[in-house]
N, C-alpha and C positions, 0 to 999 in steps of 0.2 A: 810050381813055384813061383810067386810072384814076390817082384817088390816095388819099391816107392818110385825106384826110378820105369818103370812099367808103362806108366801112364803119364809121364813128362811130356811127348809130342802133343795127343790130345789135347793135354794140362795146357798149351801152351799156341796149338794152333788158334785158336779164337783171341787171348789176345796180338800176339802176331798179325790176324787177318787183319783187326782195326789198326797194327803200323801200318801192313801195307799199306791197305787203304790211302791213307790219311796221306803216305809215301805218296802213291800216284797223282793224287787229285791236289796233291801241294806239287811237285814237278810238276804238269800239268798249268794250273797255276801260269810259274815261270816261263813258261813259255808264252803267253801273253804282258807281259809283267817288261821281259828281255827280248822281242822271240827276235833279234840281227846276232846277241850269241849264240843260238841255237843254231839260224839258219848259213854263222861258219863251217859246223863242222857238220853241214847237210854235205853230202861229194856232190860234185861240182860235174858229173852226171848226171845229177837230178835235176827237173824244173822245176822249177817256183821253188824252192828255195824258203822262203817265208812262208808263203802257202803251207807246206808240206807243215813249217814249222809248229801253225795254225792248227792243223789238223790232225796231227798226235796230240797237240798239246789237246784237244778238246775227247778226242783217244782214252790221254789219260785220265785226267778228268769225269767223263762219264763211269768208265771200267773200272773209278776207283772207286769210285761212289756204287756201284755194280758190287764188288766185290763186298760188299758192305752190308745185301741185300739179301736173305736165303733167295728168295722165291730168281733174284736175277747174276748168284755170288756162283754155282758153275758157267751160266755165260759169262760173266766177266771173265773168271780168272783164262778158258781157252781164247778170251779177244787177247788177255794182257799176255798169254804165252805168245799170240799173231803178232801184239803187237813190238816184242821184244829181238823178234827176227825179224820181224818189218824193218827196226830201224839200229839191227847190226853193222848192217855197211858202213852209216856215220858212226859210229865208234870205231870201226876199224877204220874209218880215212883219220879223224884223232887220232890213233893210234903211228900212222904210217905216215904221216903229216906235221908240218909243227907247226895247225891251224891252233893247238893248245898251246904248245912252250910261247908263237908269239905273243903272245896275252898276259905271260905269265915273267916273274921280272929274275932277270937274268940267273942267281942265283937255286935260282926254284925247276931251271926248265929240266934236268937233271929229273927231280923228286915227278915234275907233271911227264916228262913223256914215260915214263918208270909207270904211274898214277895211269893211264891208258893205256897201258898192255896187262896193266893190268884188270885193269875194267873189263878185259875181253871173259878172260874167264867168267868173273863177277854175274856177263849177263846168263850165265847157262846154272847159277846159284837160284835166281833170278826168274825164269824158268822154272826151276824146280819149283820154290818158291809159288811160285803162281798154280801149277799141276797139284800142288796138294792142296787145289781146295777148288780142282775138278770133281772130285770125287765128293756124297752126302757128307755134311759135317749134323754128326745127331745132336740134336737142341738137347739142351740140360735137366733132366727132370723136372731142378726145378719147375720149372720156364715150362714143362709142357701136363705137369702137376694143377698150376698156375689158374692157364686158357682152358678153358669147354673148348673152346677150336676143336683138342687134338681128340677130345676125344666123345664124337661123332661119327 
């Protein structure tokens, strides 16, 4: 027996793909707009924080655009998973140090600290979101019917 909600995840998969792609591309651009802000959250044991910020920014832009393209979607989704794992130490550093709270006004320090701790499990949600696109996405039948290349 089928219900209307049975197709909800597939129906949301394409719009959420565009949200994901734009989100990562925009986040990557921000690495170039405010590199010093991002460099502050790189754990001190990592060398050349600004270079790492630029590198991760490039990766976010390329992978964000890559998930939007059918040809590179799966590889880009795996790349986003790798990137999310790679930047996890920066999220831990933000949660366990005063890096983020130093920039917050006094009245918001508690909220900022809680947000940094909440960000840690959110990383898992982002990984699952990217993983969703590591599997082939069926193209809509309308596009297939109008595209002569799919009938060859």
